[in-house]
C-alpha positions as CSV (number, residue, x, y, z in Angstrom):
1,X,-179.1,-28.0,-101.0
2,X,-180.2,-31.7,-102.2
3,X,-179.5,-34.9,-100.8
4,X,-176.8,-37.1,-102.4
5,X,-179.3,-38.6,-104.8
6,X,-181.7,-35.7,-105.1
7,X,-184.5,-37.9,-104.2
8,X,-187.2,-37.9,-101.7
9,X,-186.5,-39.7,-98.4
10,X,-189.8,-41.8,-98.7
11,X,-188.8,-45.1,-100.2
12,X,-192.0,-45.2,-102.3
13,X,-190.9,-41.9,-103.8
14,X,-187.3,-42.7,-104.1
15,X,-187.3,-41.8,-107.9
16,X,-189.2,-38.4,-107.1
17,X,-186.8,-35.3,-106.9
18,X,-186.9,-33.7,-103.3
19,X,-188.0,-30.1,-103.3
20,X,-187.7,-29.4,-99.7
21,X,-185.9,-30.5,-96.6
22,X,-187.1,-30.6,-92.7
23,X,-184.4,-29.7,-90.5
24,X,-186.5,-31.0,-87.4
25,X,-187.3,-34.5,-89.2
26,X,-184.0,-34.6,-91.1
27,X,-185.7,-35.9,-94.3
28,X,-186.0,-34.6,-97.9
29,X,-189.5,-34.4,-99.5
30,X,-191.1,-34.3,-102.8
31,X,-194.1,-32.3,-103.5
32,X,-196.7,-34.7,-102.1
33,X,-194.5,-35.3,-99.0
34,X,-194.2,-31.7,-98.5
35,X,-197.9,-30.8,-98.6
36,X,-198.6,-33.8,-95.9
37,X,-195.6,-32.6,-94.0
38,X,-196.7,-29.2,-93.7
39,X,-200.3,-30.2,-92.5
40,X,-198.9,-32.6,-89.9
41,X,-196.1,-30.5,-88.6
42,X,-197.0,-26.8,-89.0
43,X,-194.0,-25.6,-86.6
44,X,-191.3,-27.5,-88.1
45,X,-188.7,-25.3,-90.3
46,X,-188.4,-26.5,-93.8
47,X,-185.9,-25.3,-96.6
48,X,-187.0,-24.8,-100.0
49,X,-184.4,-26.8,-102.4
50,X,-185.5,-25.3,-105.4
51,X,-183.8,-22.0,-104.6
52,X,-180.1,-21.5,-104.1
53,X,-179.3,-21.5,-100.5
54,X,-175.3,-21.7,-100.0
55,X,-175.5,-21.3,-96.2
56,X,-178.0,-24.3,-95.8
57,X,-176.7,-27.0,-93.8
58,X,-179.0,-30.3,-93.3
59,X,-176.7,-31.6,-90.5
60,X,-176.7,-35.1,-91.8
61,X,-173.8,-37.1,-93.2
62,X,-173.5,-37.2,-97.2
63,X,-172.7,-40.9,-97.2
64,X,-175.9,-42.5,-98.7
65,X,-175.7,-45.3,-96.6
66,X,-175.6,-43.4,-93.5
67,X,-178.1,-40.3,-93.4
68,X,-177.2,-39.8,-89.7
69,X,-176.8,-36.7,-87.6
70,X,-173.3,-35.2,-87.8
71,X,-172.7,-35.3,-84.1
72,X,-168.9,-36.1,-84.2
73,X,-165.9,-34.3,-84.9
74,X,-162.7,-35.3,-86.7
75,X,-160.0,-33.1,-85.5
76,X,-157.2,-34.6,-87.7
77,X,-159.3,-33.5,-91.0
78,X,-161.3,-30.5,-89.1
79,X,-164.6,-31.9,-90.3
80,X,-168.0,-33.5,-89.1
81,X,-168.9,-37.1,-89.3
82,X,-171.7,-39.2,-88.2
83,X,-172.2,-42.4,-86.1
84,X,-172.2,-44.6,-89.1
85,X,-168.6,-43.1,-89.7
86,X,-167.7,-43.8,-86.0
87,X,-169.4,-47.5,-86.1
88,X,-167.3,-48.5,-89.1
89,X,-164.0,-47.3,-87.5
90,X,-164.7,-49.0,-84.3
91,X,-166.0,-52.4,-85.5
92,X,-163.7,-53.1,-88.7
93,X,-161.0,-50.5,-87.9
94,X,-160.6,-48.9,-91.3
95,X,-162.3,-46.1,-92.9
96,X,-161.6,-42.5,-93.8
97,X,-161.0,-41.7,-90.0
98,X,-159.4,-44.6,-88.7
99,X,-156.3,-43.1,-87.6
100,X,-157.9,-40.0,-86.5
101,X,-158.9,-38.0,-83.1
102,X,-162.6,-38.4,-83.0
103,X,-164.7,-36.2,-80.5
104,X,-168.2,-35.6,-79.7
105,X,-169.3,-32.3,-80.9
106,X,-170.2,-31.3,-77.3
107,X,-166.6,-31.7,-76.4
108,X,-165.4,-29.5,-78.9
109,X,-167.9,-26.7,-78.4
110,X,-165.9,-24.4,-76.3
111,X,-162.8,-24.7,-78.2
112,X,-164.7,-24.1,-81.5
113,X,-166.2,-21.1,-79.7
114,X,-162.8,-19.8,-78.7
115,X,-161.6,-20.1,-82.3
116,X,-164.6,-18.6,-83.8
117,X,-163.9,-15.3,-81.7
118,X,-160.4,-15.4,-82.6
119,X,-161.4,-15.7,-86.2
120,X,-163.8,-12.9,-86.0
121,X,-161.1,-10.7,-84.6
122,X,-159.0,-11.8,-87.3
123,X,-161.6,-11.0,-90.0
124,X,-162.3,-7.7,-88.6
125,X,-158.4,-6.8,-88.6
126,X,-158.3,-8.1,-92.2
127,X,-161.4,-6.2,-93.4
128,X,-160.2,-2.9,-91.9
129,X,-156.7,-3.7,-93.6
130,X,-158.3,-4.7,-96.9
131,X,-160.7,-1.5,-96.7
132,X,-157.2,0.7,-96.1
133,X,-155.6,-1.2,-98.9
134,X,-158.3,-0.6,-101.4
135,X,-158.5,3.1,-100.4
136,X,-154.8,3.5,-100.9
137,X,-155.4,1.7,-104.3
138,X,-158.2,4.2,-105.3
139,X,-156.0,7.1,-104.2
140,X,-153.1,5.8,-106.0
141,X,-155.3,5.3,-109.2
142,X,-156.5,8.8,-108.9
143,X,-153.1,10.1,-108.6
144,X,-151.8,8.2,-111.6
145,X,-154.9,9.4,-113.7
146,X,-154.3,13.0,-112.4
147,X,-150.5,12.9,-113.3
148,X,-151.4,11.4,-116.9
149,X,-153.7,14.1,-117.7
150,X,-151.1,16.5,-116.3
151,X,-148.4,15.0,-118.7
152,X,-150.9,15.2,-121.4
153,X,-151.4,18.8,-120.8
154,X,-147.6,19.5,-120.5
155,X,-147.3,17.9,-123.8
156,X,-149.8,19.9,-125.7
157,X,-148.4,23.1,-124.3
158,X,-144.8,22.1,-125.5
159,X,-146.0,21.0,-128.9
160,X,-148.0,24.1,-129.1
161,X,-145.2,26.4,-128.3
162,X,-143.2,24.4,-131.1
163,X,-146.1,24.9,-133.7
164,X,-146.3,28.5,-132.9
165,X,-142.4,28.9,-133.3
166,X,-142.3,27.0,-136.6
167,X,-145.4,29.1,-137.9
168,X,-143.3,32.4,-137.1
169,X,-140.2,31.3,-138.5
170,X,-142.1,30.1,-141.6
171,X,-143.4,33.6,-141.8
172,X,-139.9,35.2,-141.4
173,X,-138.5,32.9,-144.0
174,X,-141.4,33.8,-146.6
175,X,-140.7,37.4,-146.0
176,X,-137.1,37.1,-146.5
177,X,-137.5,34.9,-149.8
178,X,-139.9,37.9,-150.9
179,X,-137.2,40.5,-150.0
180,X,-134.3,38.8,-151.6
181,X,-136.0,38.0,-154.6
182,X,-137.2,41.6,-155.2
183,X,-133.5,42.6,-154.8
184,X,-132.3,40.1,-157.4
185,X,-135.0,40.5,-160.0
186,X,-136.5,43.5,-162.0
187,X,-139.8,44.7,-161.1
188,X,-143.0,44.1,-163.2
189,X,-142.9,47.8,-164.5
190,X,-139.4,47.4,-165.8
191,X,-140.2,44.0,-167.5
192,X,-143.3,45.8,-169.2
193,X,-141.0,48.6,-170.6
194,X,-138.3,45.9,-171.5
195,X,-140.8,44.3,-173.5
196,X,-141.4,47.5,-175.6
197,X,-137.5,48.0,-176.3
198,X,-137.2,45.8,-179.5
199,X,-140.0,47.8,-181.2
200,X,-138.5,51.2,-180.3
201,X,-135.1,50.0,-181.2
202,X,-136.5,49.1,-184.7
203,X,-138.4,52.1,-185.1
204,X,-135.3,54.2,-184.2
205,X,-133.2,52.5,-186.7
206,X,-135.6,52.7,-189.5
207,X,-135.9,56.3,-188.9
208,X,-132.5,56.9,-188.6
209,X,-131.9,55.2,-192.0
210,X,-134.4,57.6,-193.5
211,X,-133.0,60.5,-192.2
212,X,-129.6,59.4,-193.6
213,X,-131.1,59.5,-197.0
214,X,-132.8,62.9,-196.7
215,X,-129.9,64.6,-194.7
216,X,-129.8,67.2,-197.7
217,X,-133.3,67.9,-197.6
218,X,-134.8,71.1,-197.0
219,X,-136.7,69.9,-193.7
220,X,-133.3,70.0,-191.8
221,X,-134.9,70.7,-188.7
222,X,-137.5,67.9,-188.8
223,X,-134.3,65.9,-189.5
224,X,-132.5,67.2,-186.6
225,X,-135.6,66.7,-184.3
226,X,-135.6,63.1,-185.3
227,X,-131.8,62.9,-184.6
228,X,-132.5,64.0,-181.1
229,X,-135.3,61.7,-180.4
230,X,-133.1,58.8,-181.6
231,X,-130.3,60.0,-179.3
232,X,-132.8,59.8,-176.4
233,X,-134.1,56.5,-177.3
234,X,-130.8,55.2,-177.4
235,X,-129.9,56.7,-173.8
236,X,-133.1,55.1,-172.4
237,X,-131.9,51.7,-173.8
238,X,-128.5,52.0,-172.6
C-alpha cells in the first residue's frame, strides 16, 4: 500500500516514489532511504510496497496534512481517526466527525474483541451453511445431468422402436405390392409367348389360304395335317 501521494516521507525526496513502509517509524521510504533505514534499524519491520499486499495497514491517517496514528474510533461511522481529526473537531467544531461519538481505541478494545468473537462464530456458521448449499447445488446439478442423460436415452429408445416398426411396415407393404401386382399382371413367360402370337397367326392364316387353294390336291393327308396344326394354333391363341 502506498501513501496518499505515493511519495517518500523525506522532504528532500518528496518527488520520489516510495517503495517501502516502516511500521515502527510510520514512514514511507524511497530506495535510498530504505537502504539507510535498513542499516540503522535492522529489527524494524518494513513492508515492500512494490508487491500487492491487500491486508497491509500502515496505521496512520490518510489525510495528507495529518499523517498521525489512528488512535481514535468514530462509533457513528465505525472507522478510525487520528488526533488531527479530533483537534479539528474540538477547536473549530466542524469536520467529518463533528457530531459523532469519538472514543480512544483502548476504550473500545474489549467491545471490538467481543464483536470479533461474535463475527467469527457467524462466519463459521455461514461457512458451514455455504459449504452445505454448495454441496446441495453440486448434487442437484449431478441429478439434473443424470436425468438429462436418462431422458436422452429414453428418447433414443423410443425413436429406435419407431424406426424399427417403420422399417418392418415398409417391408410388409413392399411385399404386398409385389404380391398384388403379380396377381394383376401376366408373368414374363406369358408376355414372351404373347409377343410371338402375331407371327403365329399370320403363318397360320397364310397356310390356311394356301391349303384352301390346294384342297383337291392329291396330297390330302398333308392338307389335313396342316388343318389340324391351324386348329391347334387357334386353340392356343384363344
